[in-house]
C-alpha positions as CSV (number, residue, x, y, z in Angstrom):
1,M,-63.5,-21.9,8.7
2,K,-65.1,-18.4,8.9
3,G,-64.1,-15.7,11.0
4,A,-64.0,-12.2,11.6
5,V,-61.6,-9.7,9.4
6,L,-61.6,-6.0,9.5
7,Y,-61.3,-4.5,5.9
8,G,-61.6,-1.0,6.8
9,P,-63.0,1.5,9.3
10,R,-66.5,0.3,10.1
11,D,-66.3,-2.8,7.7
12,V,-66.1,-5.9,9.5
13,R,-67.2,-9.1,7.6
14,F,-67.5,-12.7,8.8
15,E,-66.0,-14.8,6.0
16,E,-63.8,-17.6,5.1
17,R,-60.3,-17.8,6.5
18,E,-57.6,-20.5,6.6
19,A,-58.3,-23.0,9.3
20,P,-55.3,-22.8,12.2
21,K,-53.1,-25.9,12.4
22,I,-50.2,-26.8,14.6
23,E,-47.2,-25.0,13.4
24,K,-44.7,-25.6,16.3
25,A,-44.4,-28.0,18.9
26,T,-45.6,-25.5,21.6
27,D,-48.8,-24.8,19.7
28,V,-52.3,-25.5,20.8
29,I,-55.7,-25.8,18.8
30,I,-58.7,-24.8,20.8
31,R,-62.4,-24.8,19.9
32,I,-63.8,-21.6,20.6
33,S,-66.5,-21.8,23.3
34,S,-67.1,-18.0,23.2
35,T,-65.2,-14.8,22.0
36,C,-66.2,-11.0,22.3
37,V,-65.6,-8.0,20.9
38,C,-62.9,-5.8,22.9
39,G,-63.4,-1.8,23.4
40,S,-59.9,-1.7,22.1
41,D,-61.2,-3.4,18.9
42,L,-62.9,0.0,18.5
43,W,-59.7,1.8,17.9
44,P,-58.9,0.1,14.3
45,Y,-62.7,-0.4,13.7
46,R,-63.1,3.6,13.5
47,G,-60.2,4.1,12.0
48,I,-58.3,5.9,14.6
49,Q,-55.5,3.3,15.0
50,P,-54.5,2.2,11.3
51,A,-54.6,-1.5,10.6
52,A,-53.0,-3.5,7.9
53,Q,-56.3,-4.8,5.6
54,P,-57.9,-7.2,5.7
55,T,-57.2,-8.1,9.3
56,P,-58.3,-11.0,11.4
57,M,-60.0,-9.7,14.8
58,G,-60.4,-11.0,18.0
59,H,-58.2,-11.5,21.2
60,Q,-60.4,-12.7,24.1
61,Y,-60.9,-16.4,24.0
62,C,-62.0,-19.6,26.0
63,G,-62.3,-23.1,24.7
64,V,-61.9,-26.7,24.5
65,V,-58.4,-28.2,23.4
66,E,-58.7,-30.2,20.2
67,D,-54.9,-30.6,19.3
68,V,-51.5,-30.1,20.9
69,G,-48.0,-29.9,19.9
70,S,-45.5,-32.6,20.8
71,A,-43.8,-30.4,23.4
72,V,-47.1,-29.2,25.2
73,K,-47.1,-30.7,28.8
74,S,-49.5,-28.5,30.7
75,V,-52.9,-29.0,28.9
76,K,-54.5,-32.0,26.7
77,P,-57.3,-32.6,24.5
78,G,-60.8,-32.2,26.1
79,Q,-59.8,-29.7,28.6
80,F,-61.5,-26.3,28.8
81,V,-59.0,-23.6,28.9
82,I,-58.4,-19.6,29.1
83,G,-55.5,-17.8,27.9
84,S,-54.3,-14.1,27.5
85,F,-54.1,-12.0,24.3
86,F,-50.3,-12.5,24.4
87,A,-48.7,-15.6,24.2
88,S,-46.0,-16.2,26.7
89,D,-43.3,-18.7,27.4
90,N,-43.9,-17.8,31.4
91,T,-40.1,-18.7,31.9
92,C,-38.2,-15.6,30.5
93,P,-37.0,-12.9,33.0
94,N,-39.9,-10.6,32.3
95,C,-42.3,-13.5,32.9
96,T,-40.6,-14.4,36.0
97,F,-40.9,-10.8,37.6
98,G,-44.7,-11.0,36.6
99,Y,-44.9,-9.1,33.4
100,P,-45.9,-11.9,30.8
101,L,-47.3,-9.1,28.4
102,S,-43.5,-8.3,28.0
103,C,-42.1,-12.0,27.3
104,E,-39.1,-11.9,25.4
105,H,-40.7,-14.5,23.1
106,R,-44.3,-13.1,23.5
107,E,-46.5,-13.4,20.2
108,F,-50.0,-11.8,19.8
109,V,-53.1,-13.8,19.7
110,G,-55.3,-11.9,17.6
111,T,-57.8,-14.1,15.5
112,A,-59.9,-15.5,18.2
113,Q,-63.3,-14.0,16.7
114,A,-63.5,-17.4,14.9
115,L,-64.4,-21.0,15.4
116,V,-60.9,-22.3,15.8
117,L,-58.0,-20.6,17.2
118,R,-54.1,-21.5,17.4
119,V,-52.2,-20.6,20.4
120,P,-48.5,-20.3,20.5
121,L,-46.4,-21.1,23.7
122,A,-49.5,-23.1,25.3
123,D,-47.8,-24.2,28.3
124,G,-46.6,-20.4,29.4
125,T,-50.2,-19.2,28.0
126,L,-53.3,-21.5,28.6
127,V,-54.7,-22.3,32.0
128,A,-57.3,-25.4,32.6
129,T,-60.3,-25.1,34.8
130,P,-60.9,-27.5,37.0
131,A,-63.5,-29.3,34.5
132,V,-65.6,-28.5,31.7
133,P,-67.6,-25.6,33.1
134,T,-71.6,-25.2,32.4
135,P,-72.6,-22.8,29.7
136,E,-73.9,-20.3,32.6
137,L,-70.1,-20.1,33.6
138,I,-68.6,-19.4,30.6
139,P,-69.3,-15.6,30.0
140,S,-67.3,-14.9,33.4
141,L,-64.6,-17.1,32.3
142,L,-64.2,-15.3,28.9
143,T,-63.6,-11.9,30.7
144,L,-60.4,-13.5,32.5
145,S,-58.8,-13.7,29.2
146,D,-58.7,-9.6,29.1
147,V,-61.2,-7.4,30.7
148,M,-61.4,-8.9,34.1
149,G,-57.5,-9.4,34.3
150,T,-57.0,-5.9,32.9
151,G,-59.6,-4.6,35.5
152,W,-57.6,-6.4,38.3
153,F,-54.5,-5.2,36.9
154,A,-55.6,-1.8,37.2
155,A,-56.7,-2.3,40.8
156,D,-53.4,-4.0,41.5
157,A,-51.3,-1.4,40.0
158,A,-52.8,1.5,41.7
159,N,-52.3,-0.4,44.8
160,V,-55.8,-0.6,46.1
161,K,-55.6,-1.7,49.8
162,P,-58.2,-2.5,52.5
163,G,-60.1,0.4,53.7
164,S,-59.1,2.8,50.8
165,T,-60.7,5.5,48.5
166,V,-60.7,4.4,44.8
167,V,-61.7,6.8,41.8
168,V,-62.5,4.8,38.5
169,V,-62.3,6.6,35.5
170,G,-64.2,5.1,32.6
171,D,-67.3,3.2,32.6
172,G,-66.4,0.4,29.8
173,A,-66.1,-3.2,30.5
174,V,-62.7,-2.5,32.0
175,G,-63.6,0.3,34.2
176,L,-66.7,-1.7,35.5
177,L,-64.6,-4.7,36.4
178,G,-62.0,-2.1,37.8
179,V,-65.0,-1.4,40.3
180,L,-65.5,-5.1,41.0
181,S,-61.8,-5.9,41.5
182,A,-61.2,-3.1,44.0
183,K,-64.1,-4.1,46.1
184,Q,-62.2,-7.6,45.9
185,M,-59.0,-5.9,47.2
186,G,-60.9,-4.4,50.2
187,A,-61.7,-0.6,49.3
188,K,-64.1,0.8,51.3
189,R,-65.1,3.5,48.9
190,I,-65.3,3.4,45.2
191,I,-66.3,6.4,43.2
192,A,-67.2,5.1,39.5
193,M,-67.3,8.1,37.2
194,S,-70.0,7.7,34.5
195,R,-73.0,9.4,32.7
196,H,-74.8,6.2,31.6
197,G,-77.7,5.1,33.3
198,S,-77.0,1.2,32.7
199,R,-73.5,1.5,33.4
200,Q,-74.1,3.2,36.6
201,K,-76.3,0.5,37.8
202,L,-73.9,-2.1,37.1
203,A,-71.4,-0.2,38.7
204,R,-73.5,-0.4,41.9
205,E,-73.9,-4.0,41.4
206,F,-70.3,-4.3,41.5
207,C,-70.1,-2.4,44.9
208,A,-69.3,1.3,43.9
209,T,-70.5,3.3,46.7
210,D,-70.8,6.8,44.9
211,I,-71.4,7.8,41.2
212,A,-69.7,10.9,39.7
213,T,-71.1,12.2,36.3
214,E,-68.7,15.1,35.7
215,R,-65.7,15.0,33.7
216,G,-62.4,17.1,33.0
217,N,-62.0,19.8,35.6
218,E,-65.3,19.3,36.9
219,G,-64.8,15.8,37.5
220,V,-61.5,16.7,39.5
221,A,-63.5,19.3,41.6
222,R,-66.4,16.6,42.1
223,I,-63.8,14.4,43.4
224,R,-61.8,16.9,45.7
225,E,-65.6,17.7,47.0
226,L,-66.2,13.8,47.8
227,T,-63.0,13.3,49.5
228,S,-63.0,16.4,51.8
229,G,-60.3,18.1,49.2
230,I,-57.7,15.6,49.9
231,G,-58.3,13.3,46.5
232,A,-58.4,9.4,46.3
233,D,-55.9,6.8,47.3
234,S,-56.2,5.3,44.1
235,V,-57.4,6.1,40.6
236,L,-57.7,3.5,38.1
237,E,-57.5,5.3,34.5
238,C,-59.3,2.9,32.1
239,V,-60.1,5.0,29.0
240,G,-56.6,6.0,27.3
241,T,-57.4,9.8,26.5
242,Q,-55.4,12.8,27.2
243,E,-58.6,14.3,29.3
244,S,-59.1,10.9,31.1
245,M,-55.4,10.5,32.0
246,M,-55.1,14.0,33.3
247,Q,-58.3,13.8,35.3
248,A,-56.8,10.8,37.1
249,I,-53.6,12.4,37.9
250,S,-55.4,15.3,39.2
251,S,-58.0,13.4,41.4
252,V,-55.5,11.6,43.4
253,R,-53.8,12.6,46.8
254,K,-50.3,13.3,47.0
255,G,-48.4,10.3,47.2
256,G,-51.4,8.4,45.8
257,S,-51.4,5.9,43.1
258,V,-52.9,6.1,39.5
259,S,-53.0,3.0,37.1
260,Y,-53.5,3.4,33.3
261,V,-54.9,0.5,31.3
262,G,-56.6,2.2,28.8
263,V,-55.1,2.0,25.3
264,P,-53.4,5.5,24.9
265,H,-54.1,7.7,22.0
266,G,-52.8,11.3,21.9
267,V,-51.8,11.0,25.6
268,E,-48.7,13.5,26.6
269,L,-47.6,14.3,30.0
270,D,-46.0,17.4,31.4
271,G,-42.8,16.4,33.3
272,E,-43.4,19.6,35.8
273,T,-46.7,18.5,36.3
274,L,-45.7,15.2,37.3
275,F,-43.0,16.3,39.3
276,F,-45.0,18.4,41.5
277,A,-48.1,15.9,41.6
278,H,-46.3,13.4,43.8
279,V,-48.1,10.6,42.3
280,H,-47.1,7.0,41.7
281,L,-48.0,5.9,38.1
282,H,-48.0,2.0,36.6
283,G,-49.8,0.5,33.9
284,G,-49.8,-0.8,30.5
285,P,-51.2,-3.9,29.0
286,A,-52.4,-6.2,31.6
287,P,-50.1,-9.1,32.5
288,V,-53.2,-11.5,32.3
289,R,-51.5,-14.5,32.7
290,R,-50.4,-13.7,36.3
291,Y,-53.7,-13.5,37.4
292,L,-55.6,-16.3,35.7
293,P,-55.1,-19.0,38.7
294,R,-56.6,-16.7,41.1
295,L,-59.2,-15.4,39.0
296,I,-60.5,-18.8,37.5
297,D,-60.8,-19.9,41.4
298,L,-63.0,-16.9,42.3
299,V,-65.3,-17.3,39.2
300,W,-65.5,-21.3,39.5
301,N,-66.2,-20.6,43.3
302,K,-68.8,-18.2,42.4
303,A,-67.3,-15.4,44.5
304,I,-67.6,-13.0,41.4
305,D,-69.6,-12.9,38.6
306,P,-67.7,-10.7,35.8
307,G,-69.7,-11.9,33.1
308,K,-72.5,-9.3,33.7
309,V,-70.6,-6.8,31.8
310,F,-72.0,-8.6,28.6
311,D,-75.1,-7.0,27.9
312,L,-75.4,-8.2,24.1
313,T,-75.1,-11.8,23.0
314,L,-75.0,-12.6,19.3
315,P,-74.4,-15.3,17.1
316,L,-70.5,-15.3,15.8
317,D,-71.7,-14.6,12.3
318,Q,-73.4,-11.4,13.5
319,V,-70.0,-9.9,14.5
320,A,-70.4,-6.7,12.5
321,E,-73.6,-6.1,14.4
322,G,-71.7,-6.5,17.9
323,Y,-69.1,-3.8,16.7
324,R,-71.8,-1.3,15.6
325,A,-73.6,-1.8,19.0
326,M,-70.5,-1.1,21.1
327,D,-69.4,1.8,18.7
328,E,-72.9,3.2,18.9
329,R,-72.6,2.8,22.7
330,R,-75.8,0.7,22.6
331,A,-73.9,-2.2,24.3
332,V,-71.3,-2.1,26.9
333,K,-69.8,-5.4,25.5
334,T,-70.8,-8.0,23.0
335,L,-70.7,-11.8,23.7
336,L,-70.1,-13.8,20.8
337,R,-71.1,-17.4,20.4
338,P,-70.0,-20.0,17.8
């Protein structure tokens, strides 16, 4: 079969790869219905995060089950399923405490920009939808495998409560879906930090009440101005840079909460600054599997439409253009259809 392979900085090719097959009794093979390019894919694409070469790409997926291992009990051929970017058994202590991304037996699912995908630990990783969805619903269901689940975790980890004031740092797909998640959790005021008109518009569609265009110290000053000098109850850090992290920590009120879900690059925190900040910090890679049943229900019943973050749709064989468009900020997020 063919799939995306990263050879080096800004060198993605769609080429022949070995077709996956059942390797363990707990595996499932799915036919990909749609996949996409993730913002975190841009780190190795730009050469900032070194990667072994050549490297198959893609960790967001949904599709129809084609084959199951002999030990699989939760899904069967013909079902439409969604899974996390890390496979988990959903039974180990870390999974039981709600952190399947830290499963003691976890395996990265990183070859999804292809026609067919092997998912290990299927019983603990995949969740089936009530039926095979209509094509119109698939983009929103696809977001649940990562970006919507990550946006939801960002809001959850930042302790967003009904009536609260929330700041979202970052206007990529995760940040935008963090806005949507905060609204679902009852936030009264949501301040989206963005300098891009199209992303500001989508943030408004997801119920952002305010837009702040400033960054760094100016961004902090703007948040203080908007919150009468107090700061926000919750801040969602959805970028992963030193500037964005410090902006988030400096924008929250005393005793408030900051979540960090952007993959960190060069982030260093000063102990004394944290000591006097009186801030709750919680984050990391999102425990997507924990949220899948709830999020599938919200999408299935059309309570949310996170698929709006896809503003570019391409055939899978044009995956290289999908990366270029996101790298050049011509697209928020690229949807790929086989």
